[in-house]
N, C-alpha and C positions, 0 to 999 in steps of 0.2 A: 621488460615491459613488456606482457602480451600484445595481442595487435589489437584485444578489445578496446584496454584501459588505454590503447595508444590512440583509438577514433574519440575515445570518450572526456568531456572536461568532467570531471567531480562537478561544476559548478551546473552545468549544461543536465545532467540529472532528471532532477524533480520533470522539467519543460520535456525530458525526451519519455521520461514514464507515459504523460498525457498524451502525448502525440502518436506513443507506440501504440494505444488501442484506440485512436478513432476511429477506427472503421467498423471496432464493435458495436450494437447497440446497446442505447443506455442498460439496460440492464445486466447486459452483459459486464458490461464495462464494470459497474455496480460489483459484480459478483466477485471481478479479477481484484477488483481492490480490498474486498473484504478478504477475500485469500490470503491476499498481501499482508495487511494490518496482522490478521490473526498468525502466520505465519511467523510473523516480525514477533511478535506479543508473546508467544509460545515459545519461543527458540531464545528468547534473548534471558541472559541469567538476569537482569535488574532491572526495573521500572524505564519504560520505555520513553522517550519526552515527543512530544505533539511536533517538532522539530523531525526529527529521527523517521517517524510515521511519515510526514508528508515527502521525504524524501521516496519514498516507493512507491506513492498514490500521486503526487506532484498537490504540489503549492493550491490548487484550485480547489480541491476534495475537500469535502464536510467532513474530515477527523472523527466529529461528535457522530453526525448521523452512521455515518459507519461504524463507529463502536456499540450505537443502540442497537443493530443490527444483527452486528455480531452476538453480542447479549443475548438480543430477543431468539436467535437460535439453538442458544446453549439451554433457554429455560423447559427443564425438566431432564436434561441431560447430563450423564456425572461423567467427572471429567477426574 
């Protein structure tokens, strides 16, 4: 087991991610969450559940609004 995984409990992960970004202004925190959601979705080989997405941004984030903003950024861009 690595040192990092020894310090971190899986059940603590969502709260840890929220707290890790508390120092950022809200707009930068939002951009970070968008990037995390985008990375998980694009890297996944199958549809990603909301509970999985909540683990990378924290349970208090509005995943629907994050996804709406990601979609808006991709309008007119070929993927």
